[in-house]
Structure formats: C-alpha cells, structure tokens
C-alpha positions in Angstrom: -9.0 -5.8 20.2 -6.0 -4.0 18.9 -7.1 -1.1 16.6 -5.2 -0.6 13.3 -5.6 2.4 11.0 -5.3 1.3 7.4 -4.6 4.2 5.0 -6.0 3.7 1.5 -8.4 1.2 2.9 -10.8 1.5 0.0 -8.0 0.6 -2.5 -7.0 -2.7 -3.9 -4.4 -4.0 -1.4 -5.8 -2.0 1.4 -9.3 -3.5 1.2 -7.8 -7.1 1.1 -5.6 -6.2 4.0 -8.5 -5.0 6.1 -10.2 -8.4 5.5 -7.2 -10.3 6.6 -6.6 -8.1 9.7 -10.3 -8.5 10.8 -10.0 -12.3 10.2 -7.0 -12.3 12.4 -8.6 -10.6 15.4 -7.7 -6.9 14.8 -10.1 -3.9 15.0 -9.7 -1.8 11.9 -10.6 1.7 10.7 -9.8 3.2 7.3 -8.8 6.5 6.0 -9.2 7.1 2.3 -10.2 10.3 0.4 -11.5 8.1 -2.5 -9.7 10.2 -5.1 -8.5 6.9 -6.7 -10.9 4.4 -5.1 -14.5 3.5 -4.7 -15.9 3.6 -1.1 -18.4 0.8 -2.1 -15.5 -1.6 -1.8 -16.1 -1.6 2.0 -19.5 -3.1 1.4 -17.7 -6.1 0.0 -15.4 -6.2 3.0 -18.4 -6.1 5.3 -20.1 -9.0 3.5 -16.9 -11.0 3.8 -16.1 -10.2 7.5 -19.4 -9.4 8.9 -17.8 -6.2 10.2 -18.7 -2.7 9.1 -15.5 -0.8 8.6 -15.6 3.0 9.3 -13.8 5.1 6.7 -12.7 8.6 7.2 -12.9 10.5 3.9 -9.8 12.5 4.6 -7.0 13.8 2.5 -3.8 12.9 4.5 -2.1 15.9 3.0 -4.4 18.0 5.2 -2.7 17.8 8.6 -5.5 19.1 10.8 -8.0 16.6 9.3 -5.5 13.8 9.8 -4.7 14.9 13.3 -8.5 14.8 14.1 -8.7 11.1 13.3 -6.1 10.2 16.0 -7.9 12.5 18.5 -11.1 10.6 17.9 -9.3 7.2 18.0 -6.8 7.4 20.9 -6.7 3.6 21.0 -4.9 3.1 17.7 -1.9 0.9 18.3 -0.6 0.6 14.7 -0.8 2.0 11.1 -0.5 0.3 7.8 0.2 3.0 5.2 -1.0 2.3 1.7 -2.5 5.6 0.6 -0.4 7.1 -2.3 -0.6 7.8 -6.0 1.0 4.8 -7.8 0.8 5.0 -11.5 4.4 5.0 -12.8 3.5 6.7 -16.2 1.5 9.4 -14.6 4.3 10.1 -12.2 6.6 10.9 -15.1 4.0 13.3 -16.5 3.1 14.9 -13.1 6.2 14.5 -10.9 5.5 17.3 -8.5 2.0 16.1 -7.8 3.5 12.7 -6.9 6.2 14.2 -4.6 3.7 16.4 -2.9 0.9 13.9 -2.4 3.0 10.8 -1.5 5.5 12.5 0.8 3.3 15.1 2.5 0.9 12.5 3.4 3.6 10.3 4.9 5.1 13.1 6.9 1.7 14.1 8.3 1.1 10.6 9.4 4.5 10.4 11.1 3.8 13.6 12.9 0.7 12.0 14.4 2.6 8.8 15.2 5.1 10.9 17.3 2.4 13.1 18.9 0.1 10.1 19.9 3.0 7.7 20.5 1.8 5.0 18.1 4.0 2.1 18.7 3.8 0.2 15.3 4.0 1.4 11.7 4.0 -0.7 8.5 4.9 1.0 5.2 3.8 -0.2 1.8 6.9 0.2 -0.2 7.6 -1.1 -3.7 10.0 -3.2 -5.8 10.7 0.1 -7.7 13.2 1.1 -5.0 15.6 -1.3 -6.6 15.7 0.7 -9.8 17.3 -1.3 -12.6 19.1 -4.0 -10.6 22.3 -5.6 -11.8 21.0 -9.1 -11.0 17.7 -10.8 -11.1 15.9 -11.9 -9.0 16.5 -9.3 -6.3 16.6 -10.2 -2.6 16.4 -8.2 0.6 20.1 -7.6 0.3 20.0 -6.2 -3.2 21.2 -2.5 -3.0 18.7 0.1 -4.3 19.7 1.9 -7.5 18.4 5.1 -8.9 14.6 4.9 -9.3 13.2 4.7 -12.8 10.3 7.1 -12.1 9.2 9.8 -9.7 6.8 7.2 -8.2 9.8 5.0 -7.4 11.7 8.0 -5.9 8.7 8.7 -3.6 9.0 5.1 -2.2 12.8 5.4 -1.9 12.4 8.7 -0.1 9.6 7.4 2.0 11.8 4.6 3.2 14.6 7.0 4.0 12.2 9.4 6.0 10.9 6.4 8.0 14.4 5.1 8.7 15.5 8.5 10.1 12.3 9.1 11.9 12.5 5.7 13.7 15.9 6.7 15.2 14.3 9.4 17.3 11.1 7.6 18.5 10.2 4.3 20.1 7.9 3.4 17.2 8.8 0.1 15.5 8.6 0.2 11.7 8.5 -2.4 9.0 9.0 -1.6 5.3 7.5 -4.1 2.8 8.7 -4.1 -0.8 6.6 -6.3 -3.1 6.0 -7.0 -6.8 3.0 -6.8 -9.0 -0.1 -7.8 -7.0 -2.9 -9.6 -8.9 -6.1 -11.5 -8.3 -9.0 -11.0 -6.0 -10.5 -12.3 -2.8 -11.9 -15.9 -3.2 -15.4 -14.6 -2.7 -15.0 -12.3 -5.7 -16.7 -9.6 -3.6 -13.6 -7.4 -3.7 -10.8 -7.1 -6.3 -8.9 -4.7 -8.5 -11.3 -2.0 -9.9 -9.2 0.8 -11.3 -10.8 4.1 -11.9 -10.2 5.2 -15.5 -7.7 3.5 -17.8 -5.9 0.7 -15.9 -2.2 1.1 -15.4 -1.6 -2.6 -14.3 -1.5 -5.6 -16.7 -4.2 -7.9 -15.5 -7.0 -5.3 -15.4 -6.0 -4.3 -18.9 -6.3 -8.0 -20.0 -9.7 -8.5 -18.4 -11.1 -5.2 -19.7 -9.9 -6.0 -23.2 -11.4 -9.5 -23.0 -14.9 -8.0 -22.2 -14.6 -5.3 -24.9 -14.2 -2.4 -22.5 -10.8 -1.7 -24.1 -10.2 -2.0 -27.8 -6.9 -3.8 -27.6 -4.0 -4.8 -25.3 -0.7 -3.2 -26.1 2.5 -5.0 -25.1 5.5 -2.8 -24.7 9.0 -4.0 -25.3 10.4 -6.4 -27.9 14.1 -6.6 -27.0 14.1 -8.4 -23.7 16.3 -11.5 -23.4 13.3 -14.0 -23.7 12.0 -16.3 -26.4 9.8 -13.7 -28.0 11.4 -10.6 -26.8 8.6 -9.6 -24.5 9.0 -8.9 -20.8 8.6 -11.7 -18.1 7.2 -10.5 -14.9 6.6 -12.0 -11.4 3.2 -11.6 -9.8 2.0 -12.2 -6.3 -1.6 -12.9 -5.2 -3.1 -9.9 -3.5 -4.4 -12.0 -0.6 -0.8 -13.2 0.0 0.4 -9.6 0.1 -2.5 -8.6 2.4 -1.6 -11.5 4.8 2.1 -10.4 4.8 1.0 -7.0 6.3 -1.0 -8.8 9.0 2.1 -10.9 9.7 4.2 -7.8 9.9 1.9 -6.3 12.5 1.9 -9.6 14.4 5.6 -9.5 14.4 5.8 -6.0 15.7 3.2 -6.6 18.5 4.9 -9.8 19.5 8.3 -8.1 19.8 6.8 -5.7 22.3 5.2 -8.5 24.3 8.5 -10.5 24.3 10.4 -7.5 25.6 8.0 -6.9 28.4 8.5 -10.6 29.5 
C-alpha cells in the first residue's frame, strides 16, 4: 500500500481524512503534537477503519524530530499537511506565534520532502486567502486580496512558499482552499471536539445547547441580509476529507500516466 503522512492527524479534518484514506486503500501514519487536539480521537478512527494508526507526537517546528519520522518511514510517498494554528481571533492577538508555528512547520516539512524526494504534497489552505473579495461567491479564478488576519496571511505565505518550492523539485503539489467545515463522521465516533472555548460556529451552538456555554453571541448586524446577520457557507467535513483523498489519487494517477 502507498504510505501517506497526515500532519495534524488527531485534529478535526485530519482524523476524518485518515478514515477516508484508509477506506480508499492507503496506509497512513500521523504526526500531531496534540497541543490543540486529543490523541484519543485515533481510537475512534481505529473503531471505524479497523486499523490502528501510529501517531508521532512531534512538534513540526523541531526539524530534527521531524526529520527522524522520515528516516523511520522511508516508504512515505505523500504528505497531507493540516497541522497549524487556525483560530483567526487568536492570530490577531498573537501574530508572531502564528507566523512562527505555521510557517516554520511548513518549511521543515518541505526540507524533508526535498531530502527524501517525496513525490506528492497536499496543502490544507483556506478561503481566508481571498481576503475581502469583490464578488461572492468566489471561484478558483478569484484573485487573492490582502488577508484579514495573521492566520490568513500564513495561508497566503504557505501557498507562495509551496509554489516557489515546487519549481525547484519534482514533487507535485496540490493546494486546497475550503470554507467552514461542519459535521461529524456518520458513526459519531469522531467529530469536532475543540479544546477550550470553540472558535467555530457549530461547536459554539452545540455547547450552548447543552449548557456548557452560557449564551451564543452573534457578531455583525449590518450585512445585506434580511436581519443584518452574516450568511455563511458550510461544507461537511467528510466531503472535505474525501477531497484530500481525491487530490492524492489525482497526483498518483498523474505519475502513473506519465510512466505509460
């Protein structure tokens, strides 16, 4: 089987993507330092897939520890990179922490990609790269505008780093920008379980409903909608997970077609 390294594999989208990868015939290992995730999520993944997923509790900002993962797993053919800090509000309060964590971890990974000649790389980007677009809805052709937060800038910079990096190596890369993941696996064995106060809407709604949070605060009252509140698009997390599997399928197929 083809071995894929999923960074942030104990996170919300990462854990669902591991399930989807395994169900589509991939061998998967995870790296997650669990600073923003619970390692027990992989117990749910194992119950769903029947596969025990090895997780390396490693901070990707530590190059030597990251390098050691690749030394131990020389059969890795692809990486799906989720691991990053992602709270927009926190990034405004702590911009340097976001730049250091999100960009250093990416650069360390790409150094390993180059050293070990990893052929495929999928990057979890974000709709935040579009900034405040002139037209809604955006498409793949919508030009990025200045980001609205340091988090958004780390995604813009990440894309630029990968684009420039890909010009000097044979590694094929895919960048995926998506909007507002919601939901959980149909088994309910894994889902969104934020540590601390949730920064996403749906966990805030559910935690308010069960009394864990005292109230739900809705920000904004001057949007061009019936009641002035914001309208947002959501994508089910299992669909996003499958998109990453399809991206890896596309990359591996391209290599096979070229050989033929």
